[in-house]
PQR file with spaces between the fields and no chain letter, atoms N, CA, C, O and H, PARSE charges and radii, in Angstrom:
ATOM       1  N    MET     1       4.387    6.413   14.632 -0.4000 1.5000
ATOM       2  CA   MET     1       4.548    7.135   13.462 -0.0000 2.0000
ATOM       3  C    MET     1       3.223    7.241   12.575  0.5500 1.7000
ATOM       4  O    MET     1       2.383    6.360   12.392 -0.5500 1.4000
ATOM       5  N    GLU     2       3.250    8.511   12.083 -0.4000 1.5000
ATOM       6  CA   GLU     2       1.914    8.746   11.331 -0.0000 2.0000
ATOM       7  C    GLU     2       2.153    8.206    9.879  0.5500 1.7000
ATOM       8  O    GLU     2       3.198    8.377    9.252 -0.5500 1.4000
ATOM       9  H    GLU     2       3.933    9.226   12.232  0.4000 1.0000
ATOM      10  N    LYS     3       0.968    7.481    9.391 -0.4000 1.5000
ATOM      11  CA   LYS     3       1.205    6.936    8.032 -0.0000 2.0000
ATOM      12  C    LYS     3       0.813    7.992    7.041  0.5500 1.7000
ATOM      13  O    LYS     3      -0.106    8.788    7.235 -0.5500 1.4000
ATOM      14  H    LYS     3       0.118    7.342    9.900  0.4000 1.0000
ATOM      15  N    PRO     4       1.656    7.946    5.835 -0.5600 1.5000
ATOM      16  CA   PRO     4       1.637    8.915    4.979  0.2800 2.0000
ATOM      17  C    PRO     4       0.237    8.771    4.098  0.5500 1.7000
ATOM      18  O    PRO     4      -0.305    7.696    3.839 -0.5500 1.4000
ATOM      19  N    ARG     5      -0.204   10.004    3.717 -0.4000 1.5000
ATOM      20  CA   ARG     5      -1.514    9.902    2.942 -0.0000 2.0000
ATOM      21  C    ARG     5      -1.239    9.488    1.458  0.5500 1.7000
ATOM      22  O    ARG     5      -0.286    9.862    0.773 -0.5500 1.4000
ATOM      23  H    ARG     5       0.236   10.877    3.927  0.4000 1.0000
ATOM      24  N    CYS     6      -2.261    8.639    1.087 -0.4000 1.5000
ATOM      25  CA   CYS     6      -2.166    8.115   -0.307 -0.0000 2.0000
ATOM      26  C    CYS     6      -3.351    8.165   -1.101  0.5500 1.7000
ATOM      27  O    CYS     6      -4.345    7.630   -0.609 -0.5500 1.4000
ATOM      28  H    CYS     6      -3.034    8.336    1.643  0.4000 1.0000
ATOM      29  N    LYS     7      -3.453    8.682   -2.199 -0.4000 1.5000
ATOM      30  CA   LYS     7      -4.783    8.760   -2.943 -0.0000 2.0000
ATOM      31  C    LYS     7      -4.929    7.581   -3.740  0.5500 1.7000
ATOM      32  O    LYS     7      -4.264    7.411   -4.761 -0.5500 1.4000
ATOM      33  H    LYS     7      -2.646    9.116   -2.599  0.4000 1.0000
ATOM      34  N    LEU     8      -5.865    6.668   -3.268 -0.4000 1.5000
ATOM      35  CA   LEU     8      -6.150    5.480   -3.974 -0.0000 2.0000
ATOM      36  C    LEU     8      -7.588    5.328   -4.356  0.5500 1.7000
ATOM      37  O    LEU     8      -7.946    4.537   -5.228 -0.5500 1.4000
ATOM      38  H    LEU     8      -6.406    6.807   -2.439  0.4000 1.0000
ATOM      39  N    ILE     9      -8.407    6.101   -3.686 -0.4000 1.5000
ATOM      40  CA   ILE     9      -9.864    6.097   -4.147 -0.0000 2.0000
ATOM      41  C    ILE     9     -10.025    6.976   -5.334  0.5500 1.7000
ATOM      42  O    ILE     9      -9.651    8.147   -5.396 -0.5500 1.4000
ATOM      43  H    ILE     9      -8.116    6.744   -2.977  0.4000 1.0000
ATOM      44  N    GLY    10     -10.709    6.193   -6.413 -0.4000 1.5000
ATOM      45  CA   GLY    10     -10.841    6.532   -7.650 -0.0000 2.0000
ATOM      46  C    GLY    10      -9.849    6.180   -8.629  0.5500 1.7000
ATOM      47  O    GLY    10      -9.898    6.439   -9.832 -0.5500 1.4000
ATOM      48  H    GLY    10     -11.013    5.242   -6.362  0.4000 1.0000
ATOM      49  N    GLU    11      -8.882    5.524   -7.969 -0.4000 1.5000
ATOM      50  CA   GLU    11      -7.796    4.990   -8.968 -0.0000 2.0000
ATOM      51  C    GLU    11      -8.362    3.528   -9.398  0.5500 1.7000
ATOM      52  O    GLU    11      -9.258    2.947   -8.785 -0.5500 1.4000
ATOM      53  H    GLU    11      -8.842    5.314   -6.992  0.4000 1.0000
ATOM      54  N    ASN    12      -7.690    3.021  -10.564 -0.4000 1.5000
ATOM      55  CA   ASN    12      -8.073    1.564  -11.098 -0.0000 2.0000
ATOM      56  C    ASN    12      -7.718    0.711   -9.876  0.5500 1.7000
ATOM      57  O    ASN    12      -6.682    0.889   -9.234 -0.5500 1.4000
ATOM      58  H    ASN    12      -6.963    3.493  -11.062  0.4000 1.0000
ATOM      59  N    GLY    13      -8.645   -0.237   -9.584 -0.4000 1.5000
ATOM      60  CA   GLY    13      -8.901   -0.923   -8.415 -0.0000 2.0000
ATOM      61  C    GLY    13      -8.014   -2.288   -8.492  0.5500 1.7000
ATOM      62  O    GLY    13      -7.995   -3.126   -7.590 -0.5500 1.4000
ATOM      63  H    GLY    13      -9.486   -0.382  -10.105  0.4000 1.0000
ATOM      64  N    ASN    14      -7.376   -2.369   -9.553 -0.4000 1.5000
ATOM      65  CA   ASN    14      -6.451   -3.566   -9.674 -0.0000 2.0000
ATOM      66  C    ASN    14      -5.421   -3.653   -8.588  0.5500 1.7000
ATOM      67  O    ASN    14      -4.705   -2.667   -8.417 -0.5500 1.4000
ATOM      68  H    ASN    14      -7.391   -1.689  -10.286  0.4000 1.0000
ATOM      69  N    ILE    15      -5.250   -4.759   -7.799 -0.4000 1.5000
ATOM      70  CA   ILE    15      -4.481   -4.658   -6.818 -0.0000 2.0000
ATOM      71  C    ILE    15      -3.061   -4.405   -6.959  0.5500 1.7000
ATOM      72  O    ILE    15      -2.464   -3.857   -6.032 -0.5500 1.4000
ATOM      73  H    ILE    15      -5.832   -5.561   -7.938  0.4000 1.0000
ATOM      74  N    PHE    16      -2.358   -4.800   -8.190 -0.4000 1.5000
ATOM      75  CA   PHE    16      -1.189   -4.711   -8.483 -0.0000 2.0000
ATOM      76  C    PHE    16      -0.996   -2.912   -8.600  0.5500 1.7000
ATOM      77  O    PHE    16       0.016   -2.323   -8.220 -0.5500 1.4000
ATOM      78  H    PHE    16      -2.842   -5.245   -8.943  0.4000 1.0000
ATOM      79  N    ASN    17      -1.944   -2.393   -9.076 -0.4000 1.5000
ATOM      80  CA   ASN    17      -1.813   -0.963   -9.452 -0.0000 2.0000
ATOM      81  C    ASN    17      -1.899   -0.145   -8.000  0.5500 1.7000
ATOM      82  O    ASN    17      -1.119    0.776   -7.756 -0.5500 1.4000
ATOM      83  H    ASN    17      -2.766   -2.872   -9.384  0.4000 1.0000
ATOM      84  N    LEU    18      -2.882   -0.557   -7.104 -0.4000 1.5000
ATOM      85  CA   LEU    18      -3.019    0.051   -5.820 -0.0000 2.0000
ATOM      86  C    LEU    18      -1.638   -0.323   -4.993  0.5500 1.7000
ATOM      87  O    LEU    18      -1.198    0.494   -4.184 -0.5500 1.4000
ATOM      88  H    LEU    18      -3.515   -1.305   -7.302  0.4000 1.0000
ATOM      89  N    MET    19      -1.054   -1.420   -5.189 -0.4000 1.5000
ATOM      90  CA   MET    19       0.079   -1.627   -4.368 -0.0000 2.0000
ATOM      91  C    MET    19       1.277   -0.785   -4.678  0.5500 1.7000
ATOM      92  O    MET    19       1.987   -0.241   -3.832 -0.5500 1.4000
ATOM      93  H    MET    19      -1.411   -2.084   -5.845  0.4000 1.0000
ATOM      94  N    VAL    20       1.433   -0.732   -6.003 -0.4000 1.5000
ATOM      95  CA   VAL    20       2.443    0.060   -6.490 -0.0000 2.0000
ATOM      96  C    VAL    20       2.334    1.583   -6.188  0.5500 1.7000
ATOM      97  O    VAL    20       3.397    2.180   -6.019 -0.5500 1.4000
ATOM      98  H    VAL    20       0.856   -1.175   -6.689  0.4000 1.0000
ATOM      99  N    ILE    21       1.240    2.235   -6.106 -0.4000 1.5000
ATOM     100  CA   ILE    21       0.918    3.363   -5.743 -0.0000 2.0000
ATOM     101  C    ILE    21       1.098    3.710   -4.190  0.5500 1.7000
ATOM     102  O    ILE    21       1.559    4.766   -3.758 -0.5500 1.4000
ATOM     103  H    ILE    21       0.377    1.750   -6.243  0.4000 1.0000
ATOM     104  N    ALA    22       0.693    2.734   -3.511 -0.4000 1.5000
ATOM     105  CA   ALA    22       0.911    2.895   -1.984 -0.0000 2.0000
ATOM     106  C    ALA    22       2.418    2.690   -1.747  0.5500 1.7000
ATOM     107  O    ALA    22       2.920    3.396   -0.872 -0.5500 1.4000
ATOM     108  H    ALA    22       0.318    1.876   -3.863  0.4000 1.0000
ATOM     109  N    ALA    23       3.211    1.821   -2.405 -0.4000 1.5000
ATOM     110  CA   ALA    23       4.711    1.857   -2.175 -0.0000 2.0000
ATOM     111  C    ALA    23       5.282    2.988   -2.662  0.5500 1.7000
ATOM     112  O    ALA    23       6.270    3.420   -2.069 -0.5500 1.4000
ATOM     113  H    ALA    23       2.803    1.247   -3.115  0.4000 1.0000
ATOM     114  N    ARG    24       4.825    3.621   -3.720 -0.4000 1.5000
ATOM     115  CA   ARG    24       5.460    4.839   -4.012 -0.0000 2.0000
ATOM     116  C    ARG    24       5.379    6.039   -3.102  0.5500 1.7000
ATOM     117  O    ARG    24       6.286    6.862   -2.979 -0.5500 1.4000
ATOM     118  H    ARG    24       4.021    3.271   -4.201  0.4000 1.0000
ATOM     119  N    CYS    25       4.148    6.074   -2.437 -0.4000 1.5000
ATOM     120  CA   CYS    25       3.826    6.928   -1.521 -0.0000 2.0000
ATOM     121  C    CYS    25       4.767    6.894   -0.206  0.5500 1.7000
ATOM     122  O    CYS    25       5.180    7.876    0.412 -0.5500 1.4000
ATOM     123  H    CYS    25       3.412    5.405   -2.537  0.4000 1.0000
ATOM     124  N    LEU    26       5.020    5.460    0.088 -0.4000 1.5000
ATOM     125  CA   LEU    26       5.898    5.276    1.410 -0.0000 2.0000
ATOM     126  C    LEU    26       7.461    5.612    1.056  0.5500 1.7000
ATOM     127  O    LEU    26       8.262    6.091    1.859 -0.5500 1.4000
ATOM     128  H    LEU    26       4.685    4.663   -0.414  0.4000 1.0000
ATOM     129  N    LYS    27       7.735    5.269   -0.289 -0.4000 1.5000
ATOM     130  CA   LYS    27       9.154    5.601   -0.632 -0.0000 2.0000
ATOM     131  C    LYS    27       9.386    7.013   -0.738  0.5500 1.7000
ATOM     132  O    LYS    27      10.485    7.459   -0.407 -0.5500 1.4000
ATOM     133  H    LYS    27       7.084    4.879   -0.942  0.4000 1.0000
ATOM     134  N    GLU    28       8.353    7.873   -1.218 -0.4000 1.5000
ATOM     135  CA   GLU    28       8.512    9.337   -1.360 -0.0000 2.0000
ATOM     136  C    GLU    28       8.509    9.991    0.181  0.5500 1.7000
ATOM     137  O    GLU    28       8.811   11.166    0.389 -0.5500 1.4000
ATOM     138  H    GLU    28       7.461    7.511   -1.487  0.4000 1.0000
ATOM     139  N    GLU    29       8.168    9.163    1.097 -0.4000 1.5000
ATOM     140  CA   GLU    29       8.411    9.693    2.576 -0.0000 2.0000
ATOM     141  C    GLU    29       9.648    9.070    3.146  0.5500 1.7000
ATOM     142  O    GLU    29       9.915    9.142    4.345 -0.5500 1.4000
ATOM     143  H    GLU    29       7.923    8.209    0.928  0.4000 1.0000
ATOM     144  N    GLY    30      10.360    8.489    2.311 -0.4000 1.5000
ATOM     145  CA   GLY    30      11.570    7.910    2.959 -0.0000 2.0000
ATOM     146  C    GLY    30      11.394    6.541    3.625  0.5500 1.7000
ATOM     147  O    GLY    30      12.248    6.018    4.340 -0.5500 1.4000
ATOM     148  H    GLY    30      10.143    8.431    1.336  0.4000 1.0000
ATOM     149  N    LEU    31      10.305    6.057    3.345 -0.4000 1.5000
ATOM     150  CA   LEU    31       9.997    4.803    4.066 -0.0000 2.0000
ATOM     151  C    LEU    31      10.110    3.470    3.211  0.5500 1.7000
ATOM     152  O    LEU    31       9.230    2.610    3.177 -0.5500 1.4000
ATOM     153  H    LEU    31       9.610    6.482    2.764  0.4000 1.0000
ATOM     154  N    LYS    32      11.178    3.426    2.601 -0.4000 1.5000
ATOM     155  CA   LYS    32      11.502    2.079    1.589 -0.0000 2.0000
ATOM     156  C    LYS    32      11.419    0.831    2.246  0.5500 1.7000
ATOM     157  O    LYS    32      10.851   -0.127    1.721 -0.5500 1.4000
ATOM     158  H    LYS    32      11.893    4.125    2.628  0.4000 1.0000
ATOM     159  N    ASP    33      12.002    0.773    3.471 -0.4000 1.5000
ATOM     160  CA   ASP    33      11.771   -0.519    4.266 -0.0000 2.0000
ATOM     161  C    ASP    33      10.337   -0.969    4.430  0.5500 1.7000
ATOM     162  O    ASP    33       9.976   -2.120    4.184 -0.5500 1.4000
ATOM     163  H    ASP    33      12.464    1.551    3.897  0.4000 1.0000
ATOM     164  N    GLN    34       9.493    0.046    4.882 -0.4000 1.5000
ATOM     165  CA   GLN    34       8.055   -0.364    5.049 -0.0000 2.0000
ATOM     166  C    GLN    34       7.433   -0.655    3.731  0.5500 1.7000
ATOM     167  O    GLN    34       6.578   -1.535    3.629 -0.5500 1.4000
ATOM     168  H    GLN    34       9.786    0.981    5.081  0.4000 1.0000
ATOM     169  N    ALA    35       7.851    0.088    2.671 -0.4000 1.5000
ATOM     170  CA   ALA    35       7.241   -0.345    1.400 -0.0000 2.0000
ATOM     171  C    ALA    35       7.595   -1.710    0.957  0.5500 1.7000
ATOM     172  O    ALA    35       6.749   -2.427    0.423 -0.5500 1.4000
ATOM     173  H    ALA    35       8.546    0.803    2.754  0.4000 1.0000
ATOM     174  N    ASP    36       8.866   -2.114    1.165 -0.4000 1.5000
ATOM     175  CA   ASP    36       9.317   -3.439    0.859 -0.0000 2.0000
ATOM     176  C    ASP    36       8.469   -4.479    1.712  0.5500 1.7000
ATOM     177  O    ASP    36       7.902   -5.433    1.178 -0.5500 1.4000
ATOM     178  H    ASP    36       9.553   -1.531    1.598  0.4000 1.0000
ATOM     179  N    GLU    37       8.429   -4.257    2.906 -0.4000 1.5000
ATOM     180  CA   GLU    37       7.670   -5.060    3.755 -0.0000 2.0000
ATOM     181  C    GLU    37       6.108   -5.304    3.391  0.5500 1.7000
ATOM     182  O    GLU    37       5.520   -6.385    3.433 -0.5500 1.4000
ATOM     183  H    GLU    37       8.890   -3.482    3.340  0.4000 1.0000
ATOM     184  N    MET    38       5.650   -4.222    3.076 -0.4000 1.5000
ATOM     185  CA   MET    38       4.291   -4.131    2.654 -0.0000 2.0000
ATOM     186  C    MET    38       4.091   -5.065    1.372  0.5500 1.7000
ATOM     187  O    MET    38       3.249   -5.962    1.321 -0.5500 1.4000
ATOM     188  H    MET    38       6.127   -3.343    3.042  0.4000 1.0000
ATOM     189  N    LEU    39       4.956   -4.745    0.371 -0.4000 1.5000
ATOM     190  CA   LEU    39       4.811   -5.442   -0.857 -0.0000 2.0000
ATOM     191  C    LEU    39       5.071   -7.044   -0.584  0.5500 1.7000
ATOM     192  O    LEU    39       4.384   -7.848   -1.214 -0.5500 1.4000
ATOM     193  H    LEU    39       5.640   -4.017    0.413  0.4000 1.0000
ATOM     194  N    GLU    40       5.896   -7.436    0.197 -0.4000 1.5000
ATOM     195  CA   GLU    40       6.123   -8.968    0.647 -0.0000 2.0000
ATOM     196  C    GLU    40       4.894   -9.399    1.277  0.5500 1.7000
ATOM     197  O    GLU    40       4.459  -10.517    1.001 -0.5500 1.4000
ATOM     198  H    GLU    40       6.454   -6.783    0.709  0.4000 1.0000
ATOM     199  N    ARG    41       4.285   -8.650    2.089 -0.4000 1.5000
ATOM     200  CA   ARG    41       3.092   -9.261    2.749 -0.0000 2.0000
ATOM     201  C    ARG    41       1.994   -9.290    1.865  0.5500 1.7000
ATOM     202  O    ARG    41       1.182  -10.200    2.025 -0.5500 1.4000
ATOM     203  H    ARG    41       4.639   -7.742    2.313  0.4000 1.0000
ATOM     204  N    ILE    42       1.800   -8.416    0.903 -0.4000 1.5000
ATOM     205  CA   ILE    42       0.761   -8.496   -0.160 -0.0000 2.0000
ATOM     206  C    ILE    42       0.893   -9.662   -1.039  0.5500 1.7000
ATOM     207  O    ILE    42      -0.029  -10.394   -1.397 -0.5500 1.4000
ATOM     208  H    ILE    42       2.460   -7.677    0.773  0.4000 1.0000
ATOM     209  N    TYR    43       2.209   -9.767   -1.369 -0.4000 1.5000
ATOM     210  CA   TYR    43       2.407  -11.017   -2.264 -0.0000 2.0000
ATOM     211  C    TYR    43       1.944  -12.259   -1.599  0.5500 1.7000
ATOM     212  O    TYR    43       1.416  -13.114   -2.310 -0.5500 1.4000
ATOM     213  H    TYR    43       2.958   -9.172   -1.078  0.4000 1.0000
ATOM     214  N    LYS    44       2.071  -12.466   -0.350 -0.4000 1.5000
ATOM     215  CA   LYS    44       1.648  -13.699    0.359 -0.0000 2.0000
ATOM     216  C    LYS    44       0.379  -13.641    0.859  0.5500 1.7000
ATOM     217  O    LYS    44       0.037  -14.558    1.604 -0.5500 1.4000
ATOM     218  H    LYS    44       2.499  -11.771    0.228  0.4000 1.0000
ATOM     219  N    SER    45      -0.623  -12.508    0.542 -0.4000 1.5000
ATOM     220  CA   SER    45      -1.869  -12.610    1.039 -0.0000 2.0000
ATOM     221  C    SER    45      -2.634  -13.447    0.145  0.5500 1.7000
ATOM     222  O    SER    45      -2.232  -13.716   -0.987 -0.5500 1.4000
ATOM     223  H    SER    45      -0.346  -11.763   -0.064  0.4000 1.0000
ATOM     224  N    GLN    46      -3.842  -13.910    0.671 -0.4000 1.5000
ATOM     225  CA   GLN    46      -4.709  -14.831    0.072 -0.0000 2.0000
ATOM     226  C    GLN    46      -5.935  -14.242   -0.629  0.5500 1.7000
ATOM     227  O    GLN    46      -6.682  -14.938   -1.316 -0.5500 1.4000
ATOM     228  H    GLN    46      -4.169  -13.692    1.590  0.4000 1.0000
ATOM     229  N    SER    47      -6.107  -12.965   -0.435 -0.4000 1.5000
ATOM     230  CA   SER    47      -7.245  -12.497   -1.118 -0.0000 2.0000
ATOM     231  C    SER    47      -7.151  -10.941   -1.373  0.5500 1.7000
ATOM     232  O    SER    47      -6.287  -10.304   -0.770 -0.5500 1.4000
ATOM     233  H    SER    47      -5.500  -12.399    0.123  0.4000 1.0000
ATOM     234  N    TYR    48      -7.928  -10.370   -2.162 -0.4000 1.5000
ATOM     235  CA   TYR    48      -7.916   -8.984   -2.494 -0.0000 2.0000
ATOM     236  C    TYR    48      -8.313   -8.237   -1.231  0.5500 1.7000
ATOM     237  O    TYR    48      -7.722   -7.181   -1.007 -0.5500 1.4000
ATOM     238  H    TYR    48      -8.630  -10.888   -2.652  0.4000 1.0000
ATOM     239  N    LEU    49      -9.167   -8.623   -0.445 -0.4000 1.5000
ATOM     240  CA   LEU    49      -9.573   -7.864    0.717 -0.0000 2.0000
ATOM     241  C    LEU    49      -8.289   -7.873    1.710  0.5500 1.7000
ATOM     242  O    LEU    49      -7.930   -6.855    2.302 -0.5500 1.4000
ATOM     243  H    LEU    49      -9.647   -9.482   -0.627  0.4000 1.0000
ATOM     244  N    GLU    50      -7.709   -8.978    1.819 -0.4000 1.5000
ATOM     245  CA   GLU    50      -6.626   -9.018    2.755 -0.0000 2.0000
ATOM     246  C    GLU    50      -5.454   -8.074    2.267  0.5500 1.7000
ATOM     247  O    GLU    50      -4.727   -7.493    3.072 -0.5500 1.4000
ATOM     248  H    GLU    50      -8.001   -9.805    1.339  0.4000 1.0000
ATOM     249  N    ALA    51      -5.319   -7.961    0.898 -0.4000 1.5000
ATOM     250  CA   ALA    51      -4.314   -7.258    0.500 -0.0000 2.0000
ATOM     251  C    ALA    51      -4.590   -5.644    0.604  0.5500 1.7000
ATOM     252  O    ALA    51      -3.710   -4.797    0.764 -0.5500 1.4000
ATOM     253  H    ALA    51      -5.910   -8.433    0.244  0.4000 1.0000
ATOM     254  N    LEU    52      -5.964   -5.403    0.482 -0.4000 1.5000
ATOM     255  CA   LEU    52      -6.206   -3.902    0.723 -0.0000 2.0000
ATOM     256  C    LEU    52      -6.167   -3.488    2.201  0.5500 1.7000
ATOM     257  O    LEU    52      -6.073   -2.315    2.563 -0.5500 1.4000
ATOM     258  H    LEU    52      -6.678   -6.090    0.352  0.4000 1.0000
ATOM     259  N    ALA    53      -6.251   -4.594    3.067 -0.4000 1.5000
ATOM     260  CA   ALA    53      -6.323   -4.467    4.595 -0.0000 2.0000
ATOM     261  C    ALA    53      -4.750   -4.134    4.950  0.5500 1.7000
ATOM     262  O    ALA    53      -4.437   -3.164    5.641 -0.5500 1.4000
ATOM     263  H    ALA    53      -6.327   -5.547    2.773  0.4000 1.0000
ATOM     264  N    ILE    54      -3.842   -5.018    4.418 -0.4000 1.5000
ATOM     265  CA   ILE    54      -2.421   -4.591    4.454 -0.0000 2.0000
ATOM     266  C    ILE    54      -2.058   -3.275    3.938  0.5500 1.7000
ATOM     267  O    ILE    54      -1.287   -2.561    4.579 -0.5500 1.4000
ATOM     268  H    ILE    54      -4.097   -5.806    3.857  0.4000 1.0000
ATOM     269  N    ILE    55      -2.553   -2.907    2.836 -0.4000 1.5000
ATOM     270  CA   ILE    55      -2.133   -1.557    2.378 -0.0000 2.0000
ATOM     271  C    ILE    55      -2.746   -0.331    3.326  0.5500 1.7000
ATOM     272  O    ILE    55      -2.209    0.771    3.438 -0.5500 1.4000
ATOM     273  H    ILE    55      -3.179   -3.487    2.315  0.4000 1.0000
ATOM     274  N    SER    56      -3.901   -0.718    3.943 -0.4000 1.5000
ATOM     275  CA   SER    56      -4.265    0.479    4.887 -0.0000 2.0000
ATOM     276  C    SER    56      -3.477    0.432    6.301  0.5500 1.7000
ATOM     277  O    SER    56      -3.417    1.389    7.073 -0.5500 1.4000
ATOM     278  H    SER    56      -4.337   -1.613    3.852  0.4000 1.0000
ATOM     279  N    GLU    57      -2.908   -0.782    6.510 -0.4000 1.5000
ATOM     280  CA   GLU    57      -1.879   -0.659    7.656 -0.0000 2.0000
ATOM     281  C    GLU    57      -0.820    0.230    7.491  0.5500 1.7000
ATOM     282  O    GLU    57      -0.355    0.763    8.498 -0.5500 1.4000
ATOM     283  H    GLU    57      -2.957   -1.559    5.883  0.4000 1.0000
ATOM     284  N    TYR    58      -0.310    0.508    6.273 -0.4000 1.5000
ATOM     285  CA   TYR    58       0.674    1.212    6.069 -0.0000 2.0000
ATOM     286  C    TYR    58       0.646    2.676    5.442  0.5500 1.7000
ATOM     287  O    TYR    58       1.585    3.463    5.570 -0.5500 1.4000
ATOM     288  H    TYR    58      -0.688    0.075    5.455  0.4000 1.0000
ATOM     289  N    VAL    59      -0.373    2.921    4.841 -0.4000 1.5000
ATOM     290  CA   VAL    59      -0.769    4.366    4.249 -0.0000 2.0000
ATOM     291  C    VAL    59      -2.191    4.589    4.765  0.5500 1.7000
ATOM     292  O    VAL    59      -2.956    3.665    5.041 -0.5500 1.4000
ATOM     293  H    VAL    59      -1.135    2.282    4.737  0.4000 1.0000
ATOM     294  N    GLU    60      -2.514    6.026    4.885 -0.4000 1.5000
ATOM     295  CA   GLU    60      -3.744    6.643    5.068 -0.0000 2.0000
ATOM     296  C    GLU    60      -4.415    6.579    3.832  0.5500 1.7000
ATOM     297  O    GLU    60      -3.951    7.369    3.011 -0.5500 1.4000
ATOM     298  H    GLU    60      -1.892    6.776    4.661  0.4000 1.0000
ATOM     299  N    VAL    61      -5.386    5.873    3.420 -0.4000 1.5000
ATOM     300  CA   VAL    61      -5.937    5.870    2.161 -0.0000 2.0000
ATOM     301  C    VAL    61      -7.061    7.085    1.900  0.5500 1.7000
ATOM     302  O    VAL    61      -8.052    7.213    2.619 -0.5500 1.4000
ATOM     303  H    VAL    61      -5.763    5.230    4.087  0.4000 1.0000
ATOM     304  N    GLU    62      -6.814    7.799    0.968 -0.4000 1.5000
ATOM     305  CA   GLU    62      -7.589    8.990    0.521 -0.0000 2.0000
ATOM     306  C    GLU    62      -8.360    8.657   -0.741  0.5500 1.7000
ATOM     307  O    GLU    62      -9.068    9.511   -1.276 -0.5500 1.4000
ATOM     308  H    GLU    62      -6.010    7.694    0.384  0.4000 1.0000
């Protein structure tokens, strides 16, 4: 499956902002389950960089 494109570059770098934007991109493509899974994994992550890596697994960052 191709990852949806999501404009995150140039956005506020707060991880909560980025994860909401990425989840919205997934949901707009009908991928609610993946959005929920991504958010759950981010909540459990141990660092900002780990959270960013998780986001990039689900969306194509632009």
